[in-house]
ROVEX-711250 format. One record per residue (C-alpha): residue number from 1; residue in three letters; y, z, x negated. Coordinates in nm, 3 decimals, always signed. Layout:
<nodes>
{node NUM,'ala',{Y,Z,X}} ...
</nodes>
This chain:
<nodes>
{node 1,'met',{-0.525,+1.992,-0.556}} {node 2,'asn',{-0.156,+1.915,-0.619}} {node 3,'his',{-0.031,+1.760,-0.292}} {node 4,'ala',{+0.298,+1.643,-0.450}} {node 5,'lys',{+0.106,+1.455,-0.721}} {node 6,'ile',{-0.112,+1.290,-0.458}} {node 7,'leu',{+0.195,+1.179,-0.262}} {node 8,'asn',{+0.355,+1.050,-0.583}} {node 9,'asn',{+0.036,+0.858,-0.669}} {node 10,'arg',{+0.026,+0.718,-0.317}} {node 11,'tyr',{+0.391,+0.611,-0.346}} {node 12,'leu',{+0.327,+0.452,-0.687}} {node 13,'phe',{+0.020,+0.278,-0.547}} {node 14,'ala',{+0.215,+0.148,-0.247}} {node 15,'thr',{+0.501,+0.035,-0.468}} {node 16,'met',{+0.272,-0.146,-0.714}} {node 17,'leu',{+0.087,-0.323,-0.438}} {node 18,'ala',{+0.367,-0.403,-0.198}} {node 19,'ile',{+0.058,-0.551,-0.135}} {node 20,'ala',{-0.031,-0.910,-0.121}} {node 21,'leu',{-0.395,-0.933,-0.024}} {node 22,'ser',{-0.640,-1.125,+0.182}} {node 23,'his',{-0.998,-1.096,+0.298}} {node 24,'gly',{-1.232,-1.321,+0.117}} {node 25,'ser',{-1.341,-1.368,-0.238}} {node 26,'pro',{-1.431,-1.058,-0.436}} {node 27,'ala',{-1.185,-0.931,-0.692}} {node 28,'ala',{-1.220,-1.085,-1.036}} {node 29,'ala',{-1.472,-0.929,-1.274}} {node 30,'ala',{-1.202,-0.872,-1.539}} {node 31,'ala',{-1.111,-0.516,-1.636}} {node 32,'pro',{-0.867,-0.380,-1.377}} {node 33,'asp',{-0.495,-0.366,-1.451}} {node 34,'phe',{-0.479,-0.034,-1.265}} {node 35,'thr',{-0.712,+0.219,-1.104}} {node 36,'phe',{-0.627,+0.495,-0.855}} {node 37,'val',{-0.862,+0.753,-0.710}} {node 38,'phe',{-0.755,+0.917,-0.385}} {node 39,'pro',{-0.940,+1.244,-0.312}} {node 40,'ala',{-1.127,+1.274,+0.018}} {node 41,'gly',{-0.884,+1.337,+0.304}} {node 42,'ile',{-0.589,+1.144,+0.156}} {node 43,'ala',{-0.670,+0.773,+0.208}} {node 44,'cys',{-1.019,+0.800,+0.366}} {node 45,'asn',{-1.257,+1.084,+0.452}} {node 46,'phe',{-1.427,+1.025,+0.114}} {node 47,'asp',{-1.304,+0.978,-0.243}} {node 48,'leu',{-1.157,+0.626,-0.252}} {node 49,'gln',{-1.114,+0.433,-0.576}} {node 50,'val',{-0.877,+0.136,-0.577}} {node 51,'glu',{-0.875,-0.112,-0.866}} {node 52,'gly',{-0.631,-0.400,-0.897}} {node 53,'thr',{-0.622,-0.711,-1.113}} {node 54,'gly',{-0.362,-0.984,-1.151}} {node 55,'gly',{-0.084,-1.084,-0.915}} {node 56,'asn',{+0.257,-1.239,-0.960}} {node 57,'arg',{+0.544,-1.051,-0.797}} {node 58,'his',{+0.919,-1.120,-0.796}} {node 59,'phe',{+1.154,-0.828,-0.732}} {node 60,'lys',{+1.526,-0.831,-0.651}} {node 61,'glu',{+1.767,-0.549,-0.565}} {node 62,'phe',{+2.085,-0.585,-0.362}} {node 63,'arg',{+2.376,-0.348,-0.431}} {node 64,'asp',{+2.686,-0.246,-0.239}} {node 65,'glu',{+3.044,-0.239,-0.372}} {node 66,'asn',{+2.972,+0.105,-0.527}} {node 67,'asp',{+2.667,-0.031,-0.713}} {node 68,'asn',{+2.421,+0.158,-0.490}} {node 69,'val',{+2.093,-0.018,-0.413}} {node 70,'val',{+2.097,-0.084,-0.039}} {node 71,'arg',{+1.813,-0.332,-0.007}} {node 72,'ser',{+1.527,-0.477,-0.209}} {node 73,'leu',{+1.298,-0.776,-0.179}} {node 74,'asp',{+0.953,-0.795,-0.339}} {node 75,'ala',{+0.766,-1.121,-0.288}} {node 76,'gly',{+0.483,-1.325,-0.434}} {node 77,'thr',{+0.114,-1.263,-0.478}} {node 78,'gly',{-0.026,-0.918,-0.530}} {node 79,'ser',{-0.330,-0.791,-0.709}} {node 80,'ala',{-0.687,-0.874,-0.616}} {node 81,'leu',{-0.817,-0.535,-0.506}} {node 82,'arg',{-1.151,-0.357,-0.499}} {node 83,'phe',{-1.187,-0.047,-0.279}} {node 84,'thr',{-1.491,+0.171,-0.358}} {node 85,'asn',{-1.638,+0.464,-0.165}} {node 86,'leu',{-1.721,+0.689,-0.462}} {node 87,'leu',{-1.980,+0.879,-0.256}} {node 88,'thr',{-2.194,+0.576,-0.165}} {node 89,'gly',{-2.082,+0.310,-0.413}} {node 90,'ser',{-2.005,+0.073,-0.125}} {node 91,'ala',{-1.718,-0.167,-0.205}} {node 92,'phe',{-1.471,-0.389,-0.019}} {node 93,'ser',{-1.276,-0.654,-0.211}} {node 94,'thr',{-0.975,-0.874,-0.145}} {node 95,'lys',{-0.832,-1.167,-0.332}} {node 96,'ser',{-0.471,-1.204,-0.439}} {node 97,'asn',{-0.258,-1.358,-0.166}} {node 98,'gly',{+0.104,-1.374,-0.053}} {node 99,'ala',{+0.325,-1.106,+0.095}} {node 100,'val',{+0.688,-1.001,+0.119}} {node 101,'ala',{+0.824,-0.645,+0.127}} {node 102,'his',{+1.181,-0.587,+0.251}} {node 103,'lys',{+1.320,-0.235,+0.196}} {node 104,'thr',{+1.647,-0.108,+0.341}} {node 105,'phe',{+1.767,+0.214,+0.176}} {node 106,'asn',{+1.962,+0.489,+0.350}} {node 107,'pro',{+2.225,+0.705,+0.174}} {node 108,'asp',{+1.994,+1.012,+0.200}} {node 109,'gly',{+1.717,+0.841,-0.001}} {node 110,'ser',{+1.495,+0.751,+0.294}} {node 111,'tyr',{+1.415,+0.388,+0.365}} {node 112,'thr',{+1.268,+0.143,+0.613}} {node 113,'glu',{+1.016,-0.111,+0.490}} {node 114,'lys',{+0.908,-0.432,+0.663}} {node 115,'asp',{+0.603,-0.599,+0.506}} {node 116,'thr',{+0.479,-0.943,+0.604}} {node 117,'gly',{+0.175,-1.133,+0.485}} {node 118,'his',{-0.132,-0.943,+0.358}} {node 119,'asn',{-0.060,-0.573,+0.301}} {node 120,'val',{-0.242,-0.241,+0.276}} {node 121,'leu',{-0.091,+0.078,+0.417}} {node 122,'ile',{-0.236,+0.420,+0.336}} {node 123,'leu',{-0.146,+0.702,+0.574}} {node 124,'ser',{-0.227,+1.063,+0.478}} {node 125,'pro',{-0.241,+1.384,+0.685}} {node 126,'pro',{+0.137,+1.457,+0.680}} {node 127,'asp',{+0.224,+1.105,+0.801}} {node 128,'asn',{+0.287,+0.982,+1.155}} {node 129,'pro',{+0.035,+0.889,+1.279}} {node 130,'ser',{-0.166,+1.134,+1.075}} {node 131,'gly',{-0.419,+0.995,+0.830}} {node 132,'pro',{-0.633,+0.956,+0.640}} {node 133,'thr',{-0.635,+0.582,+0.703}} {node 134,'thr',{-0.631,+0.277,+0.477}} {node 135,'thr',{-0.557,-0.042,+0.669}} {node 136,'leu',{-0.531,-0.404,+0.561}} {node 137,'thr',{-0.292,-0.603,+0.782}} {node 138,'ala',{-0.254,-0.980,+0.781}} {node 139,'gly',{+0.072,-1.000,+0.973}} {node 140,'arg',{+0.364,-0.756,+0.990}} {node 141,'val',{+0.395,-0.381,+0.928}} {node 142,'val',{+0.716,-0.178,+0.970}} {node 143,'tyr',{+0.748,+0.187,+0.867}} {node 144,'thr',{+0.995,+0.445,+0.740}} {node 145,'val',{+0.959,+0.683,+0.447}} {node 146,'asp',{+1.166,+1.001,+0.460}} {node 147,'thr',{+1.305,+1.197,+0.167}} {node 148,'glu',{+0.985,+1.407,+0.153}} {node 149,'gly',{+0.766,+1.094,+0.120}} {node 150,'ile',{+0.635,+1.114,+0.478}} {node 151,'tyr',{+0.554,+0.775,+0.629}} {node 152,'thr',{+0.619,+0.697,+0.999}} {node 153,'leu',{+0.456,+0.381,+1.128}} {node 154,'leu',{+0.690,+0.191,+1.363}} {node 155,'asp',{+0.517,-0.142,+1.433}} {node 156,'val',{+0.206,-0.342,+1.343}} {node 157,'ser',{+0.125,-0.696,+1.451}} {node 158,'gly',{-0.144,-0.932,+1.331}} {node 159,'lys',{-0.506,-0.883,+1.226}} {node 160,'thr',{-0.597,-0.538,+1.095}} {node 161,'thr',{-0.902,-0.418,+0.901}} {node 162,'asp',{-0.994,-0.050,+0.869}} {node 163,'ile',{-1.096,-0.038,+0.502}} {node 164,'cys',{-1.243,+0.314,+0.530}} {node 165,'ala',{-1.475,+0.197,+0.812}} {node 166,'ser',{-1.575,-0.102,+0.596}} {node 167,'leu',{-1.710,+0.134,+0.328}} {node 168,'pro',{-2.017,+0.313,+0.472}} 
</nodes>
């Protein structure tokens, strides 16, 4: 297993989602716009497939006087998602809903992200706290990502749902 590829996939997944979600209606039956499979031990203790459909995001970058990106804003509605335990076939779905992701970039390439609305955060074994966990939060999540791609959770407020526990 290539750990760097898994972290890159996780980063890409997190970036694509930024993740506007909500409990409720199942994801649309249309073919997914994207599919990720996280091997057991990365997002949950079992192989987790995540499919996403739709969404309408608006992205803006803010630059300093030297044209360096110092902040970004990603807002709108994210994809309707379907999480599937590939061992049992059990699924958990969300509908598309609103969220905002604010990122503040540091000169070394690390950043702090504050997400509000409906968001999913995946923490893996190298993160702090150590995963695997996949959590839906309707509220606020604040975390940092260092230059190695390690996430450190700083604050969570609002309603949380343990997606892994929802997939027996």
